C-alpha positions as CSV (number, residue, x, y, z in Angstrom):
1,M,0.0,0.0,0.0
2,L,1.1,3.5,-0.7
3,S,0.9,6.4,1.7
4,I,0.6,10.0,0.9
5,Q,3.4,12.1,2.4
6,R,2.2,15.4,1.1
7,V,-0.7,16.6,-1.0
8,T,-1.1,20.4,-1.2
9,P,-2.9,21.9,-4.2
10,F,-0.7,24.4,-6.0
11,F,-3.9,26.1,-7.3
12,T,-7.6,25.6,-6.5
13,S,-10.6,27.0,-8.4
14,Q,-14.3,26.5,-8.1
15,E,-16.5,26.5,-11.2
16,D,-20.2,26.1,-10.4
17,F,-20.2,23.0,-8.2
18,R,-16.9,21.6,-9.2
19,L,-13.7,22.1,-7.2
20,R,-10.5,21.8,-9.3
21,L,-7.3,21.0,-7.4
22,V,-4.2,21.5,-9.5
23,F,-0.9,20.0,-8.4
24,A,2.7,20.9,-9.3
25,Y,6.2,19.8,-8.5
26,Q,6.9,19.4,-4.7
27,Y,3.3,19.7,-3.8
28,F,2.4,16.0,-4.0
29,S,4.5,13.1,-2.9
30,I,3.9,9.4,-2.0
31,V,5.8,6.8,0.0
32,K,6.2,3.3,-1.4
33,G,8.4,0.8,0.3
34,G,10.0,3.4,2.5
35,E,11.0,5.5,-0.6
36,V,9.6,8.9,-1.4
37,F,8.4,9.5,-4.9
38,Q,7.7,13.1,-6.0
39,F,4.9,14.0,-8.3
40,I,5.7,15.3,-11.8
41,P,3.0,16.9,-13.9
42,S,3.9,15.1,-17.1
43,E,0.4,13.6,-17.7
44,G,-2.4,14.3,-15.2
45,K,-2.1,17.2,-12.8
46,E,-5.5,17.9,-11.4
47,I,-8.3,16.4,-9.4
48,V,-11.8,17.5,-10.1
49,I,-14.3,17.0,-7.3
50,N,-18.1,17.4,-7.6
51,M,-19.0,19.4,-4.5
52,K,-22.7,18.3,-4.5
53,S,-22.0,14.5,-4.5
54,L,-18.4,14.8,-3.1
55,Q,-17.2,12.4,-5.8
56,V,-14.0,12.6,-7.8
57,E,-15.0,13.2,-11.5
58,N,-11.7,12.5,-13.3
59,L,-10.9,9.0,-12.1
60,G,-9.0,8.2,-15.3
61,E,-6.4,11.0,-14.9
62,V,-2.9,9.4,-14.7
63,F,-0.5,10.8,-12.1
64,V,3.2,10.2,-12.5
65,F,5.6,10.0,-9.5
66,Q,9.4,9.9,-9.8
67,R,12.4,8.9,-7.7
68,G,15.7,9.2,-9.6
69,N,15.2,7.3,-12.8
70,R,12.3,5.3,-11.6
71,F,8.7,6.3,-12.4
72,I,5.3,5.2,-11.0
73,R,2.3,5.8,-13.2
74,L,-1.0,5.5,-11.4
75,P,-4.6,6.3,-12.6
76,L,-6.4,8.4,-10.0
77,Y,-8.9,5.7,-9.3
78,Q,-6.1,3.3,-8.4
79,L,-4.4,5.9,-6.3
80,L,-7.6,6.4,-4.3
81,L,-7.9,2.6,-3.8
82,I,-4.4,1.8,-2.7
83,S,-3.5,4.9,-0.7
84,D,-4.9,7.2,2.0
85,L,-5.5,10.0,-0.5
86,H,-9.3,10.2,0.3
87,T,-8.4,11.3,3.9
88,H,-6.2,14.1,2.6
89,L,-8.9,15.2,0.1
90,T,-11.4,15.3,2.9
91,I,-9.3,17.8,4.8
92,I,-8.8,19.9,1.7
93,L,-12.6,19.8,1.1
94,E,-13.4,20.9,4.6
95,G,-11.2,23.9,4.1
96,A,-12.8,24.7,0.8
97,V,-16.4,24.4,2.2
98,N,-15.5,26.7,5.1
99,M,-14.0,29.3,2.8
100,E,-17.1,29.1,0.5
101,T,-19.6,29.6,3.3
102,E,-17.6,32.5,4.7
103,E,-17.4,34.2,1.3
104,K,-21.1,33.7,0.4
105,M,-22.6,35.1,3.6
106,P,-24.1,38.4,2.3
107,E,-23.8,41.5,4.4
108,V,-27.6,41.8,4.4
109,V,-27.8,38.6,6.4
110,I,-25.2,39.9,8.9
111,L,-27.1,43.2,9.3
112,E,-30.4,41.3,9.8
113,A,-28.9,39.1,12.4
114,E,-27.5,42.1,14.3
115,G,-30.9,43.7,14.2
116,I,-32.5,40.6,15.6
117,I,-29.9,40.5,18.4
118,E,-30.6,44.1,19.3
119,Q,-34.3,43.5,19.4
120,L,-33.9,40.5,21.7
121,E,-31.7,42.5,24.0
122,V,-34.3,45.2,24.3
123,E,-37.0,42.7,25.0
124,N,-34.9,41.0,27.6
125,R,-34.2,44.3,29.3
126,L,-38.0,45.1,29.4
127,R,-38.6,41.6,31.0
128,M,-36.0,42.3,33.6
129,I,-37.6,45.7,34.4
130,D,-40.9,43.9,34.9
131,Y,-39.2,41.3,37.1
132,A,-37.6,44.2,39.2
133,L,-41.1,45.8,39.6
134,E,-42.7,42.4,40.6
135,T,-40.0,41.8,43.2
136,D,-39.8,45.4,44.5
137,N,-36.1,45.5,43.6
138,V,-35.6,49.3,43.3
139,Q,-31.8,49.1,42.7
140,M,-32.3,46.7,39.7
141,F,-35.1,48.8,38.4
142,N,-33.0,52.0,38.6
143,E,-30.0,50.4,36.8
144,L,-32.2,49.0,34.0
145,T,-34.1,52.2,33.4
146,E,-30.9,54.3,33.5
147,G,-29.6,52.2,30.6
148,L,-32.8,52.9,28.6
149,Q,-32.6,56.7,29.2
150,Q,-29.0,56.8,28.0
151,K,-30.0,55.1,24.7
């Protein structure tokens, strides 16, 4: 079995619901039999992931790894089967999904949330004033009403 030593995309792009991970020299390496083989972009150099189904779309892409004058050619589907690449891709996808959700949160939603929070704070203060009146807590009543007068 192969193990992935390093898999860092050189470039990522998202087109509609597809995430493209492009790899270059020194960004992808595998370990086979205790020896490290470095990726060389002579044939395949990208992994395309469908973000809706979380499936790799270009399973036939051939990746080439080199150590000295020895080469290993592996189709992507085989690399996924005999290595722990899927674990590394999951970590990359989690980062991509987090970035996507942060970028897509419109400012209108943020302003709306802030407005709702302010409204809840005011309602809570009014409930606390009612509680202070019910329990005859003059100090609490004065503190809460001073805050309203300042606003």
